[in-house]
Residue, then its C-alpha position, 0 to 999 in steps of 0.5 A: m496478479e492472483n487468479s480470480g478463480n480461487k475458491y473460498e476456503n473453509n475456516q471455522s475460526i469465524g464467528r460471523q459470515m463474511l465475504n472476502k474483505v478486499p478487492e479483486v486484483t484488476i488494473f483498477f487495483w494497481i492504478i489506485k494502489i500506486m496513486a494511494t502510495t504517491v498520496g502517502e508520500t506527498a500528504a505526509d510531507f505536506l502535513n509535516f512541512n507545509l502545515n508545520w505539524g512536525l513528524t511527531n504530531t503528524t504521526i499521532v494524528m494520522a495514526i488515530l485517524l487510521l485506527i478509526v478507519l480500520f475500526f469501520q473496515f473491520r466491522l464490515k462484512k464484505y468489501v466496500p470500496s470507499i472504506y477499503w481504499l480510505a484505509v489504504v491511503m491512511i496506512s500509506i501515510v502512516g507507513t511513510l511517517v513511521t519510516d520518517n520518524l526512525v530516520d529523521n527523529l531517531g537517526v536510524s540509517l536508511v539501510t538499517t530501516t530497510i533491513i528492519f522492515s524487511v525482517a518485520l514483513l517476512a515475520a508477518f508473512i511467516a506468522w500469517y502462513a503458520s496460522e492460516k496456511t495461505l497468504s492469498i488475498h482471496s481468502i480474507y474473510t476472517t478477522k484474524r486473516e484481515a488483521f494479518y493482511w493490514l499488518a503486512i500492508l503497513f510493513t510494505f509501505a514502511l519498507g517501500t518508503a525506506a527502500g525508495d529513499l535509500i535508492a533515490e537519495g542514499l544512492n543518489m539515483g534520483y527520483w525519475k530514475s528510481a521510479l523507472m527502475f521500480a517500474i521495470l522490476i514490476g514489469v519483470v514480475t508481471f512477465a514472470y507471472y504470465r509467461l513463466k508461471l510464477n506463483a500467483v501469491l508470490s507475484f502479487w506480494i512482490a509487485y505490491i511491495l514494489t509499487r510502494p517505492l514506485g509511488a514514492s519516487l513518482g510522488d517525489f518526482l512530481s512534487q519536489p522543486r526542479k533544483d532537487g530533480g523534481l517537476g515542482l508541482g508541490t505536495v498540494g498539487t500532486s496530492a490533489i491530482f491523485l486524490v481526485t483521481i482515486l475518488s473518481l475511480v472509487l466512485y466508478l468501482t462502487k457503481t460498477r462493482k468491477d473489482e468484486l469477486p463474482s460471489s460478492r456481486n450476487e449479494 
């Protein structure tokens, strides 16, 4: 939802020249983001329950894999679709597992977890803005800004998991009703951005946060048994469908470069 016409800002805290490290916000961005969110929910459940890894082992393995992916992401000098979206999928899984650990292993309530990650996300935004004077994703071309960016994204996934579970399960709203509610809220933000001129950066981050519980509710609705209010596709089937779709879109974007800023396309 941010304006693609934003110009890069001058910043002297960088030791090497980098292009913007994240994709342009297009319809492809939001489609892949929601699907990555859904995969985060279903993949975490698959590893935890279907493969019987348990929350602790699953969290350790996924956290290590996430760190490996982020290592390669941080070493890049520009946005690369395959690495970037792999990082998003991995951080979606880890964010889900962090919340699940707090709730299931440590007994923290969904209300408390939602509050904790709301405060953590707010603190990350405050620290980011205090340091860089912007929260725009069109200026992620220093290591420090990229670190703030991924930290904020981790908290959005953890918060979205907690809020989504709180509404769908804690308040007994159900999966499809929760998904519909979050979709409507995203529609309200979109309307406010295009028609009421809501700030672009604020619009983006609100929508980004809301896509997490939307994707989680959608994933649960598709994967959970019919007796529990789902369609019964299972975590394997749901994850496979969305992963194949994500891979297809990433390959398309890698070839066409439709989600890169104009300056990046000329490199």
